Phi, psi and omega in degrees: 000317179294325178295317179297315179297316179299318177298320179296317179298316179296316179299315180298320178296317180298315179297318179299314180296321180294319179292337182272010179053067181253153174237148182244128181242104180293144179262142177276118177237145181241154178306132181085357180285119181247025180300134181249038180210163175246150173245120182281179184294342177268000179090004178280142180261142181223139179295151174303142180068023177255163179231151177204163176250135181270168178292340180258032171063046173240148174255121184245152177228137180259124176239173183296332185246349184197165169248134176243126178238130180236141180295146175259359188268119170263134183254123178288132178232340181259080177207167181285099185288340177284324185264335189234163177223150177263144180230129180272128177254095185300323182297336179251356182056044180209160175264149166239154178238123184232162177291142179293320182280335181222084185297352177276350182254125180279156179253150176290145180234128180244003178206136178231153169235150180253000000 
């Protein structure tokens, strides 16, 4: 019973990570390597068990065997596309949805995807 529950937890975690648009970057480790840091794709070093946000709106975590980066961007999909438009605000890593004729007025959004 515990094995089944453990398997379900692992499966649920995997599905959650997949839905969150994550990427996995395996780290190259060699026998006797005691490095306590990760090197990201831009060449920046991060301590094991640390987290950081990238310039392209991802939240990354450094582990002993890999780096996992997940997008922070939720994309609005449930809005009136004829009347409104979405605009990406990179400084905030988010979209806003405004009226096409009056960009100072926001539109209601009822559905987002990650």
